[in-house]
C-alpha positions in Angstrom: -16.8 -13.5 -47.2 -18.4 -11.3 -44.5 -18.2 -7.6 -45.2 -16.3 -5.7 -42.5 -17.6 -2.5 -41.1 -15.1 0.4 -41.0 -15.3 2.9 -38.1 -13.4 6.2 -38.6 -12.4 7.5 -35.2 -11.7 11.2 -35.1 -9.6 12.1 -32.1 -9.9 15.8 -31.5 -7.5 15.8 -28.6 -4.6 14.2 -30.5 -5.8 15.7 -33.8 -5.7 12.4 -35.8 -8.0 9.9 -37.4 -7.9 6.1 -36.9 -9.6 3.5 -39.1 -11.0 0.5 -37.1 -12.3 -2.6 -38.8 -15.0 -4.7 -37.1 -17.6 -7.3 -37.8 -21.3 -6.5 -37.8 -22.7 -7.2 -34.3 -19.4 -6.6 -32.5 -19.4 -4.1 -29.5 -18.0 -0.7 -30.3 -16.4 -0.2 -26.8 -14.6 -3.5 -27.0 -13.4 -2.8 -30.5 -12.0 0.6 -29.5 -10.3 -1.0 -26.5 -8.6 -3.7 -28.6 -7.5 -0.9 -31.0 -5.7 0.9 -28.1 -8.0 3.9 -28.4 -8.5 5.7 -25.1 -12.0 5.5 -23.8 -13.2 4.5 -20.4 -16.2 2.6 -19.0 -16.3 2.8 -15.2 -19.2 0.4 -15.0 -17.5 -2.2 -17.1 -19.7 -1.8 -20.1 -23.1 -2.1 -18.4 -24.4 1.2 -19.7 -24.8 2.7 -16.2 -21.9 5.2 -15.7 -22.5 7.2 -18.9 -18.8 7.9 -19.4 -17.9 6.0 -22.6 -19.2 8.8 -24.8 -18.9 8.9 -28.6 -20.5 11.3 -31.1 -21.6 9.9 -34.5 -21.0 12.4 -37.2 -21.4 10.1 -40.2 -23.5 6.9 -40.4 -25.9 5.8 -37.7 -25.9 4.1 -34.3 -29.2 3.0 -32.9 -30.5 4.8 -29.8 -30.7 2.4 -26.8 -32.6 2.8 -23.5 -29.2 3.5 -21.8 -28.5 6.2 -24.3 -31.9 7.8 -23.5 -31.0 7.7 -19.7 -27.6 9.3 -20.3 -28.4 12.0 -22.9 -30.9 14.8 -23.5 -33.1 14.7 -26.6 -30.9 17.4 -28.2 -27.8 15.4 -27.4 -29.3 12.2 -28.9 -30.2 14.2 -32.0 -26.7 15.5 -32.1 -25.3 11.9 -32.3 -24.2 11.2 -28.8 -24.1 7.6 -27.8 -22.6 5.2 -25.3 -19.9 3.1 -26.9 -20.6 0.1 -24.6 -24.2 -0.1 -25.9 -23.3 0.4 -29.6 -23.3 -2.4 -32.1 -22.6 -0.8 -35.5 -24.3 -2.3 -38.6 -22.8 0.2 -41.1 -19.7 2.2 -41.7 -19.5 5.2 -39.3 -17.4 8.2 -38.3 -17.3 9.0 -34.6 -15.6 11.5 -32.4 -14.3 10.3 -29.0 -15.6 12.4 -26.1 -13.4 15.3 -25.0 -14.1 14.4 -21.4 -11.7 11.4 -21.4 -9.2 11.0 -18.6 -6.2 11.4 -21.0 -4.2 13.6 -18.8 -4.7 12.2 -15.4 -2.6 13.8 -12.6 -1.0 10.8 -10.9 0.5 11.2 -7.5 4.1 9.9 -7.5 5.3 11.8 -4.4 6.5 9.5 -1.7 6.5 9.9 2.0 9.1 12.0 3.8 8.1 12.3 7.5 10.5 13.2 10.2 9.4 10.6 12.7 10.9 7.7 10.7 14.5 8.3 9.7 15.1 5.1 7.8 12.0 5.6 5.7 12.5 9.2 4.8 15.4 8.9 2.5 13.7 8.6 -0.9 14.7 11.7 -2.8 14.8 13.0 -6.4 18.1 14.0 -7.9 18.7 16.8 -10.3 18.0 15.9 -13.9 20.3 12.9 -14.7 21.6 14.1 -18.1 24.9 15.1 -16.4 25.6 11.4 -15.5 27.7 9.0 -17.6 25.1 6.5 -18.2 27.1 3.6 -19.7 29.1 3.3 -16.4 26.0 3.3 -14.2 23.3 0.9 -13.3 19.6 1.6 -12.9 16.3 0.0 -11.7 12.7 0.7 -12.2 10.0 0.7 -9.4 6.4 0.3 -10.5 3.1 1.0 -8.7 0.5 -0.9 -10.6 -2.8 0.6 -9.5 -6.3 -0.1 -10.5 -6.8 3.4 -11.8 -3.3 4.6 -12.5 0.3 3.4 -12.9 3.5 5.1 -11.9 7.0 4.2 -12.8 10.2 5.6 -11.1 13.6 5.3 -12.7 16.2 5.1 -9.9 19.9 4.9 -9.8 21.8 2.0 -8.1 22.8 1.5 -5.4 21.4 4.7 -4.0 17.8 4.2 -5.1 17.4 7.9 -5.8 14.5 8.8 -8.2 15.9 10.2 -11.5 12.7 10.4 -13.5 9.0 9.2 -13.5 6.4 8.0 -15.9 2.7 8.0 -15.2 -0.4 6.8 -17.1 -4.0 5.7 -16.7 -4.3 2.0 -16.3 -5.7 1.1 -19.8 -7.7 -1.7 -18.3 -10.3 0.9 -17.1 -12.1 0.3 -20.4 -13.3 -2.9 -18.7 -14.5 -1.1 -15.5 -13.2 1.2 -12.8 -13.0 -1.4 -10.1 -11.4 -4.8 -9.6 -14.8 -6.6 -9.5 -15.6 -5.5 -13.1 -12.2 -6.6 -14.3 -12.4 -10.0 -12.6 -15.8 -10.4 -14.3 -14.3 -9.4 -17.7 -11.4 -11.8 -17.1 -13.7 -14.7 -16.3 -15.7 -13.9 -19.5 -12.8 -14.6 -21.8 -11.0 -11.2 -21.8 -8.0 -12.2 -19.7 -5.5 -12.1 -22.6 -6.8 -8.6 -23.6 -6.5 -7.3 -20.1 -2.9 -8.7 -19.7 -1.8 -7.3 -23.1 -3.2 -3.8 -22.3 -1.2 -3.4 -19.1 2.0 -5.1 -20.4 2.1 -2.8 -23.4 1.6 0.3 -21.2 4.3 -0.8 -18.7 6.8 -1.5 -21.5 5.9 1.8 -23.1 6.8 3.5 -19.8 10.0 1.6 -19.4 11.2 2.5 -22.9 10.2 6.1 -22.6 12.1 6.5 -19.4 15.2 5.0 -21.1 14.9 7.1 -24.2 14.3 10.3 -22.3 17.2 9.8 -20.0 19.6 8.3 -22.6 19.7 4.9 -20.8 19.9 1.7 -22.8 17.5 -1.0 -21.6 20.4 -3.3 -20.9 21.6 -0.9 -18.2 18.4 -1.6 -16.2 19.4 -4.2 -13.6 16.0 -5.0 -12.1 12.3 -4.1 -12.0 10.1 -4.2 -8.8 6.3 -4.1 -9.1 3.8 -3.5 -6.3 0.1 -3.8 -7.0 -3.1 -5.3 -5.6 -3.7 -9.0 -6.1 -6.1 -8.6 -9.0 -3.8 -6.3 -11.0 -0.9 -8.7 -10.5 -3.1 -11.6 -11.7 -4.1 -9.6 -14.8 -0.5 -8.6 -15.5 0.7 -12.2 -15.3 -2.3 -13.6 -17.1 -3.3 -15.8 -14.1 -6.9 -17.0 -14.0 -9.0 -14.8 -11.7 -11.9 -17.2 -11.0 -10.9 -17.7 -7.4 -10.4 -14.0 -6.6 -14.1 -12.9 -6.5 -15.6 -16.2 -5.3 -14.8 -18.9 -2.8 -12.2 -19.9 -1.9 -10.9 -16.3 -2.4 -7.4 -17.6 -3.0 -4.7 -16.2 -5.3 -3.4 -18.4 -8.2 0.1 -17.9 -6.8 1.2 -16.3 -3.6 4.6 -15.2 -2.2 7.3 -13.3 -4.1 6.9 -13.8 -7.9 10.2 -13.7 -9.8 10.5 -13.7 -13.5 12.4 -12.1 -16.5 11.2 -9.3 -18.6 11.2 -11.3 -21.8 8.5 -13.6 -20.3 5.8 -10.8 -20.2 7.1 -8.0 -22.4 8.2 -10.0 -25.4 11.6 -8.3 -25.5 15.0 -9.9 -25.9 16.4 -8.4 -22.7 16.1 -10.6 -19.6 15.8 -8.1 -16.8 14.9 -9.7 -13.4 11.4 -8.6 -12.2 10.2 -9.0 -8.7 6.5 -8.7 -7.7 5.9 -7.8 -4.1 3.5 -10.3 -2.4 0.3 -9.4 -0.7 -1.1 -10.3 2.7 -4.3 -11.9 1.1 -6.4 -11.7 -2.0 -8.0 -8.5 -0.7 -4.9 -6.9 0.9 -2.3 -6.9 -1.9 1.3 -6.2 -2.5 0.7 -2.5 -2.8 -0.4 -2.5 0.8 2.5 -4.6 1.9 4.8 -2.1 0.2 2.9 0.8 1.9 3.2 -0.7 5.4 6.9 -1.1 4.7 7.3 2.4 3.4 5.6 3.9 6.5 7.7 1.8 8.8 4.8 0.2 10.7 6.9 -2.9 10.9 9.4 -0.9 13.1 6.9 1.0 15.3 6.4 0.2 19.0 3.0 1.9 19.2 0.1 1.0 17.0 -0.3 3.0 13.9 -3.2 3.2 11.4 -2.7 3.0 7.7 -5.6 3.9 5.3 -5.2 3.7 1.6 -8.1 5.7 0.0 -7.9 4.5 -3.6 -10.2 2.6 -5.9 -10.1 -0.1 -3.2 -10.2 1.0 0.5 -7.6 -1.0 2.4 -6.9 -0.4 6.1 -4.2 -1.8 8.5 -3.6 -1.2 12.2 -0.5 -2.4 14.0 3.1 -2.2 14.9 6.2 -4.4 14.6 4.6 -7.2 16.7 1.1 -7.4 15.3 -0.8 -6.1 12.3 -4.5 -6.4 11.5 -5.5 -5.6 7.9 -8.8 -5.5 6.0 -10.2 -4.4 2.7 -13.5 -2.5 2.3 -15.9 -2.2 -0.6 -15.3 1.5 -0.9 -15.7 1.6 -4.7 -14.3 4.3 -7.0 -16.2 7.3 -5.6 -12.9 8.7 -4.0 -11.5 9.0 -7.6 -14.6 10.5 -9.2 -16.0 7.1 -10.2 -19.8 6.4 -10.1 -20.4 10.2 -9.6 -22.7 11.6 -12.3 -20.4 14.6 -12.9 -17.3 12.8 -11.6 -14.0 12.7 -13.4 -10.5 11.6 -12.5 -7.7 14.0 -11.5 -7.6 15.6 -14.9 -7.1 19.3 -15.9 -10.4 21.1 -15.2 -11.4 18.7 -12.4 -12.9 20.6 -9.5 -10.6 19.6 -6.6 -11.3 22.2 -3.9 -14.6 23.8 -2.9 -15.5 26.5 -0.3 -18.7 28.3 0.7 -18.3 31.8 2.1 -20.8 34.5 2.6 -23.5 32.6 0.9 -21.4 32.0 -2.3 -19.8 28.8 -3.5 -16.4 29.0 -5.0 -14.1 26.3 -6.4 -10.7 25.6 -7.8 -9.8 23.2 -10.7 -6.7 21.3 -11.5 -4.4 23.5 -13.6 -7.0 26.3 -13.2 -8.7 25.1 -16.4 -12.5 25.4 -17.1 -14.5 23.0 -14.9 -15.2 19.6 -16.5 -16.4 17.7 -13.4 -15.6 16.8 -9.8 -12.7 14.6 -8.8 -12.6 12.8 -5.5 -11.4 15.6 -3.3 -13.9 17.9 -4.9 -16.7 15.6 -4.1 -15.6 15.4 -0.4 -15.2 19.2 -0.1 -18.5 20.0 -1.8 -20.4 17.6 0.5 -18.6 19.1 3.5 -19.5 22.6 2.5 -23.1 21.8 1.7 -23.4 20.0 5.0 -22.0 23.0 6.8 -24.5 25.3 5.1 -27.5 23.0 5.8 -28.1 22.2 2.2 -27.5 18.5 3.0 -28.9 17.1 6.3 -27.2 14.6 8.5 -28.9 11.7 6.7 -27.4 12.9 3.4 -30.6 14.3 1.9 -30.5 17.4 -0.2 -32.9 20.2 0.7 -36.3 20.0 -1.1 -35.4 22.8 -3.5 -32.4 20.8 -4.8 -33.7 17.2 -4.4 -35.1 16.7 -7.8 -32.7 18.6 -10.0 -29.5 18.5 -7.9 -27.2 21.2 -6.6 -25.7 23.4 -9.4 -22.0 23.8 -9.7 -20.1 25.0 -12.7 -22.9 24.3 -15.1 -23.3 20.7 -13.8 -25.7 19.1 -11.3 -24.5 17.3 -8.2 -27.4 14.9 -7.5 -28.8 12.9 -4.6 -27.3 9.6 -6.0 -23.8 11.2 -6.0 -24.1 11.9 -2.2 -25.2 8.3 -1.6 -22.1 7.0 -3.5 -19.8 9.0 -1.3 -21.8 7.9 1.8 -21.4 4.2 0.8 -17.6 4.7 0.4 -17.0 6.6 3.6 -19.3 4.2 5.6 -17.2 1.3 4.5 -14.0 3.0 5.6 -15.5 4.3 8.9 -16.9 0.9 9.8 -13.6 -0.8 8.8 -11.5 1.4 11.0 -13.9 1.0 13.9 -13.8 -2.8 13.7 -10.0 -2.9 13.4 -9.6 -0.7 16.5 -12.0 -2.8 18.5 -10.4 -6.1 17.3 -7.0 -4.8 18.2 -8.2 -4.1 21.7 -7.2 -0.5 21.9 -8.9 2.9 21.9 -8.6 5.7 19.3 -6.4 7.6 21.7 -3.8 4.8 21.8 -3.2 5.1 18.0 0.1 6.9 17.6 0.1 7.9 13.9 -2.4 7.8 11.0 -0.9 7.4 7.5 -3.2 8.5 4.7 -1.9 6.9 1.5 -2.8 7.2 -2.1 -3.3 10.0 -4.6 -6.7 10.9 -3.2 -5.4 11.0 0.4 -2.4 13.1 -0.7 -4.6 16.0 -1.7 -7.3 15.5 0.9 -8.3 18.3 3.3 -8.2 16.3 6.5 -10.6 18.6 8.4 -13.2 18.5 5.7 -12.8 14.7 5.5 -13.4 14.5 9.3 -16.5 16.7 9.0 -18.2 14.2 6.8 -17.0 11.3 9.0 -14.4 9.9 6.5 -11.7 10.2 9.1 -12.5 10.0 12.9 -12.3 13.4 14.5 -10.1 12.1 17.2 -7.4 11.1 14.7 -7.2 14.3 12.6 -4.2 15.8 14.4 -2.3 12.4 14.1 -3.0 12.1 10.3 0.0 12.3 7.9 -0.5 12.4 4.1 2.2 10.1 2.8 1.6 10.0 -1.0 2.3 7.0 -3.1 3.5 4.4 -0.6 3.2 1.6 -3.0 5.8 3.1 -5.2 7.9 4.0 -2.2 7.9 0.4 -0.9 9.0 -0.9 -4.3 11.9 1.6 -4.3 13.0 0.4 -0.8 13.2 -3.2 -2.1 15.4 -1.8 -4.9 17.7 0.0 -2.4 18.1 -2.8 0.1 18.0 -6.5 -0.6 17.3 -7.1 3.1 13.9 -5.5 2.5 12.7 -8.9 1.3 13.0 -10.2 4.9 11.2 -7.2 6.2 8.3 -7.8 3.7 8.1 -11.4 4.7 8.0 -10.3 8.4 5.1 -8.0 7.7 3.2 -10.8 5.9 3.8 -13.2 8.8 2.8 -10.6 11.4 -0.3 -9.6 9.6 -3.8 -11.1 10.1 -6.7 -10.4 7.8 -10.0 -9.4 9.3 -13.0 -10.2 7.1 -15.5 -7.5 7.8 -18.5 -9.4 6.5 -17.8 -12.1 9.2 -17.7 -9.6 12.0 -20.9 -9.5 14.1 -22.5 -6.1 14.0 -20.7 -4.9 10.8 -23.9 -4.1 9.0 -25.2 -2.0 11.9 -21.9 -0.1 12.0 -22.0 0.4 8.3 -25.4 1.9 8.5 -24.4 4.1 11.4 -21.4 5.5 9.4 -23.7 6.3 6.5 -24.9 9.4 8.4 -22.9 12.6 8.4 
C-alpha cells in the first residue's frame, strides 16, 4: 500500500492546525483547496501571480524557478514557497500566508438614487430579533460573483433586507478570472468547483437562519444572480462551450430548481437563477440593468460594471446594446505585484500633496498591499506629479526598482495591468456609443456598478481615462446591483416579465468583431 504524506497546516489567523493527507506527487495547492483551506491563486496555479504563499517550518519542499522569481534568497532560505508549484515527497509542516484575503470587504449596499422612484425602495430594517419568526416568511437573494458572494435575507412580501452574509468565492483557488476557472473545469475539476461554491452558499444560508432565529423551512424562495460561468459552475454544467466556439451556454433562460438538488438538504426551497443576455453578459448584468431601471428610461443610459469582468451596456426601454470586455482582475487588486483584495490593511485611497505621498487603508490597519481603488488613485497621483508619463512609463529613477509605497514597490508591470484593464473599458464604451448612434452628450445617466465602482473616486478615474471626462458629472455609484436585481425578483413576481423584456431588447456587441477595435484599444492605453 502506498505510504501517504501528511501535511500539518498551521493557520496562524484562526489559531488552529489541520492535518492533510495526500499522495506523493500530488499538488499542494489542489490538496489544500480540496481540504477547504483558504488560500488563493489568482493565476490559476500557473506560478505567475506569486500569491499562494506557504512557509515550510518542518520538512522540505523543493525550490522551483517560479519560487526563485517570487521570493528573495532570504525568503527562500526561510522556507517560503508557492503552493501551486509544490509537490511534497515527505511529511511537512507549513504555515499559510498571513496575506490571505480572509476578511474581504464585500459591497452589499444597493442603489438608492432619487431619479428612479420604483427602483429606490430597497431598504434595511432594524435588527429582526423583534419579529415573530414562525408567523413570517422569508427569502434569500444571492449575488454569485467571480471574486465574492453576497447573500441578503429579506422578509416577504416587502423584500426588506433583514441581514446579510458575505464571503470570498472559494473557487478563487483555481484562478481569479472566469477563463482560469473554465480551464480548470475542462481539465476535470468541475465537480470540485461546484462543490466549493455550493458548500459556501449553504453555509451562508444556514448562518443567516441561525443568526436570525429563522428555521430553514420558513424560507420560501431563493433567487441567484451571477455571470454565466459562475452559474455553470454552481449547477455543474460543462463549460467547454463557454470559452471556445460556439460560445453558447449549456442552458439559457430562467433556471428553476429545488434546494435539495444542489445543496443535498431535505428541504425543497424553490430556487430561481436569473438568465443572462449571452455567455459574456450574464444574469448579474441583467439584474443590474433591472435594478437601475434602464428598461424604464426614455433617454439612453450607460451601465458599467467594473468587477473581475468588465461588462458595459447602453440603452433605454426600447433598445439596449451590451458587451463584455477582457478587463481582467486588476480592478480588484489581481495581477498587481503588491495587489490584494478589499481586506483590512489594503491601501484604498492615495493623495500626493506638497511633494509627499499619503494613503489610507481599509480599517486603518497597517498596509499590506493595494486594492483596486488604491491602484487607480496611486496611478492618478503619480501621473499628476509627472512620475508616470502619458504612455504609462515610470520615470527613469523608478523604472527598474518601482515606486516605493508603504514598504512595497509599485512596478512598471502593475501600471501596464491597469492600462490594459482601463483600455478595454474605454474602447468598449466608445464602440457602444458609436454603435448606438449617439454622442456622449446624449447619455442621460452613467451607472457605475460593483464593489470597485462603489468606492471609486470618479474624478481620479476620469484623470487616467477609465471614465470619459464628459460623463463624470452624470456618474452615479450604485453599489451591488446584481444583489438588488435579485431582491426585486423576490419582491415582485412581475419582475420576471421585465427581465425577459430586457433580454429581448438587448443586443450583444462582440468587440473583437468591430473594425478598428484594436486601434481604439491601443489609443485608450495612454493616459
